[in-house]
C-alpha positions as CSV (number, residue, x, y, z in Angstrom):
1,X,0.0,0.0,0.0
2,X,1.3,3.5,-0.9
3,X,1.4,6.7,1.1
4,X,-1.6,8.9,1.6
5,X,-2.0,12.7,1.5
6,X,-4.6,14.8,3.1
7,X,-6.3,17.3,0.8
8,X,-9.1,19.8,1.2
9,X,-12.6,19.2,-0.1
10,X,-15.0,22.1,-0.4
11,X,-18.6,21.0,-1.1
12,X,-21.4,23.2,-2.1
13,X,-24.8,22.9,-3.6
14,X,-25.4,24.0,-7.2
15,X,-29.0,23.7,-8.4
16,X,-29.9,20.0,-7.9
17,X,-26.4,18.7,-7.3
18,X,-23.5,19.0,-5.0
19,X,-20.1,20.1,-6.4
20,X,-16.9,19.0,-4.6
21,X,-13.7,20.9,-5.2
22,X,-10.1,20.2,-4.1
23,X,-8.5,23.6,-4.2
24,X,-5.0,22.2,-3.8
25,X,-5.1,20.6,-7.2
26,X,-8.1,22.5,-8.7
27,X,-10.0,19.3,-9.4
28,X,-13.7,19.0,-9.0
29,X,-16.5,16.4,-9.2
30,X,-20.2,16.3,-8.4
31,X,-22.9,14.1,-7.1
32,X,-26.6,14.0,-6.0
33,X,-25.7,14.0,-2.3
34,X,-22.8,15.4,-0.3
35,X,-21.4,11.9,0.3
36,X,-21.6,11.0,-3.4
37,X,-19.9,14.2,-4.4
38,X,-17.2,13.5,-1.8
39,X,-16.6,9.9,-3.1
40,X,-16.6,11.1,-6.7
41,X,-14.0,13.7,-5.8
42,X,-11.8,11.1,-4.1
43,X,-12.1,9.0,-7.2
44,X,-11.2,11.9,-9.5
45,X,-8.2,12.7,-7.3
46,X,-7.0,9.1,-7.3
47,X,-7.2,8.9,-11.0
48,X,-5.4,12.2,-11.5
49,X,-2.6,11.2,-9.1
50,X,-2.2,7.8,-10.7
51,X,-2.0,9.0,-14.2
52,X,-0.5,12.5,-14.1
53,X,3.2,13.1,-14.6
54,X,4.9,14.2,-11.4
55,X,5.8,17.5,-12.9
56,X,2.1,18.1,-13.6
57,X,1.2,17.3,-10.0
58,X,3.9,19.6,-8.7
59,X,2.8,22.4,-11.0
60,X,-0.8,22.2,-10.0
61,X,-0.3,21.5,-6.3
62,X,-1.0,24.6,-4.1
63,X,0.7,23.8,-0.8
64,X,-1.2,26.4,1.2
65,X,-5.0,26.6,1.1
66,X,-7.0,28.5,3.7
67,X,-10.7,27.8,4.2
68,X,-12.4,30.5,6.2
69,X,-15.6,32.5,6.4
70,X,-15.9,36.2,5.8
71,X,-18.5,38.7,6.7
72,X,-19.5,41.2,4.0
73,X,-22.0,44.1,4.3
74,X,-25.0,43.7,2.0
75,X,-27.2,46.6,0.8
């Protein structure tokens, strides 16, 4: 078994589906539920990491990703 890497998954609802995004690699997937979107993102990430050239992974990989909430005045 190989090594593992922790990546970020940001999941949001868009119309009738959930979109899951990994900002470190800018890879996204979707599903009918949060869990399906999450599983589909994991599969997309695995396929990318298995098939991409190491230089492509290195080029796309953002080592620092910050997920936070902001408050913005409206109106």
